[in-house]
C-alpha positions, 0 to 999 in steps of 0.5 A, a space after each residue: 309740491 302738487 299745488 305747484 305742479 297743477 299751473 305748471 301741467 296746465 301752462 303745456 296742456 294749453 301749448 300741447 293743444 295749441 299745437 296739435 290745432 295748428 299741426 291738424 288744421 283743415 287735414 294738414 299732414 304736418 309731421 307731428 312731434 314724437 311725443 311726448 307725455 308719460 302715461 303716469 303724467 298726473 293731468 287734472 281733468 277740469 269739466 271738460 275732459 278729450 277723448 281723440 278719435 283715429 279714423 279715415 275723414 276724407 280719401 278714398 275710405 271716406 264713406 264709413 270713415 266719416 261715419 266713425 267719427 260721427 258715431 263717436 261724437 254723437 256718443 259725446 253728444 248724447 253724454 253731455 245733454 245729461 252729465 255736468 261734466 263734459 266731453 270733448 273730441 279731438 279728431 285726427 283724419 288718417 285716411 285709410 288706406 294711407 298709412 304713414 297718416 295714421 303714423 302722424 295722427 298716433 303721434 299728435 293725439 299722443 304729444 296731446 296731454 288732454 287726451 286722454 283715452 282714443 277711438 279708433 284706428 279703424 283698419 287693420 293695418 292703421 292699429 300695426 303702425 299706430 301702436 308704438 306711438 300711442 305705446 310711447 304715449 301711454 295711450 290705451 286706444 279703442 277700435 270698432 273695426 279693426 279686425 285682424 286676429 294677431 292684433 290682439 294675439 302677438 301681445 306687441 298691443 297687449 293693455 293698449 289696444 281692445 276692439 268692440 268687434 270679433 275678429 277675422 278668426 270669428 269671420 271668417 269661419 263664418 263667411 266660410 262655412 255660408 259659402 261651402 255650408 248654405 250657397 253650396 259653391 265648390 268653385 270660390 275665388 279669393 281677390 285679397 287686398 294687398 293689406 295685412 285686413 284683407 290677407 288675413 281674411 283671405 287666409 284664414 277663409 281660403 284654408 277653412 273652403 280648401 280643406 272641405 274640398 272647395 277649389 279654390 282660386 287666389 288673386 291680389 290686387 291694390 285695392 287702394 291704387 287700381 281704377 280699372 278691373 278690366 282685367 283682375 276680372 278677366 281672370 276669373 274664370 266663368 264658372 266661378 260660383 263666388 268671389 271673396 272680396 275682403 277689401 275696404 274701399 266699397 266704389 272699389 269693389 263697385 267697379 269690380 263687380 259691374 267689370 265681371 258682369 260688363 264680361 258675362 260673368 254671374 260668380 256672387 260677390 262676397 265681401 267682408 265688414 270692410 264693404 259694408 256701405 250700401 250708398 256704395 258697394 250695390 251690386 245686387 245679390 251680393 252678400 257681405 258679412 258684418 259686426 253683430 249689432 242690436 237693429 232694435 236699439 232706440 239711439 239707432 233710430 234717433 241718430 237716423 233724426 239728427 247727425 244720420 240724416 235719414 241713413 243709419 250709418 250700422 258701419 260706424 256704429 260701434 265706433 260709438 261704442 268704442 266711445 261709450 268704453 273709454 268715456 267711461 274709462 275716463 269718467 272712473 280715472 277722473 273720479 277724485 278730480 284727476 287721472 293718468 293715461 295709466 288708470 284708463 288703460 286699466 280702467 279700458 280693460 275691466 270695462 263690463 258694460 252690460 248686453 242692455 246697455 251695448 249699442 252693439 247687442 251684447 255685454 261688452 267684457 274684455 279678456 284677460 287671458 288669451 284663449 283660443 282666437 281670442 286674446 287680450 283686448 278682444 271681447 268676452 263672448 261676440 255674437 257672430 257675424 251676420 250675413 247680408 244680401 243685398 237685393 234688386 233694389 241695392 237694400 242689405 237684407 239680413 239672411 243669417 
């Protein structure tokens, strides 16, 4: 019976792959069919296995999404050099902040029976809308940047969604403590970008600062659609000491910073991990919180000589780690020549990558039972977010 099924499954796989290739060629946004692949469908692994990558390759967030795609493919390149079996990637362009594209990408990847696991998506709002199609297709997905705490705490994506970066309830206190404890600022404005990633971080930082006696003014702006930030800058009082902007589009943060400076306001800008983009956000004196990474890793140096073309592109680096998690899980599932998506998800959940093997600088193990701010899919004991300051030459310098 099993021998008879293999040719049928192989034919179905080829037809599905062709449909996905047609649907995604040239960045097309053609709607895909609903996922039909069961998470228990047995596929023959063969010599080449497939990882899906969901990232904003084009659009407003392309400066960071393209990094994620390159870093994920770089893991594949390094793996393929030293292994008899190979990996390939199927990349879906989510075009953050347009969540409709993220849904379509998730549906296409879920309906491609060759895809055994996914790296991404990038934004927390993308994860929220992608969870249903990924679950319908039985796909496990590992993000290198989605930080909203509720993604692992509300239970909707339990056993499917994982991340290799800390969550917002680890990032938010780090930022608030630095603003109040280190900078000693007592007059702060917070501007959210009207999406789940930004409002979550804004709420956390606001709550902590107000509990410590800080005067906090809350503002809100549609980061993606705004092109002139002069009116927003005008609403920031001249005596404001810092403005916290947990946004995802670095070029827009640059425009807002320029608008503040043109009005003679000297408030310090403080961005979140989504603004760690030295090529786009470079207002001198600003601060940015960022994921913990191992800056001494030789892989970073090798990347700078290769696809990074002289740049570290550190925002995309955790996607390399995510690809490592997914690739190891697929290899383990394929050890007997066949695999199911359910097997891959279980293997992701059981990941154990030592600190010395990790490019992000800490051991990768996922929480099995919720505790504190951590939910299933979070890492057990990640390092703290780093704080970087932008100097007068636009260079990001770690200060904490």
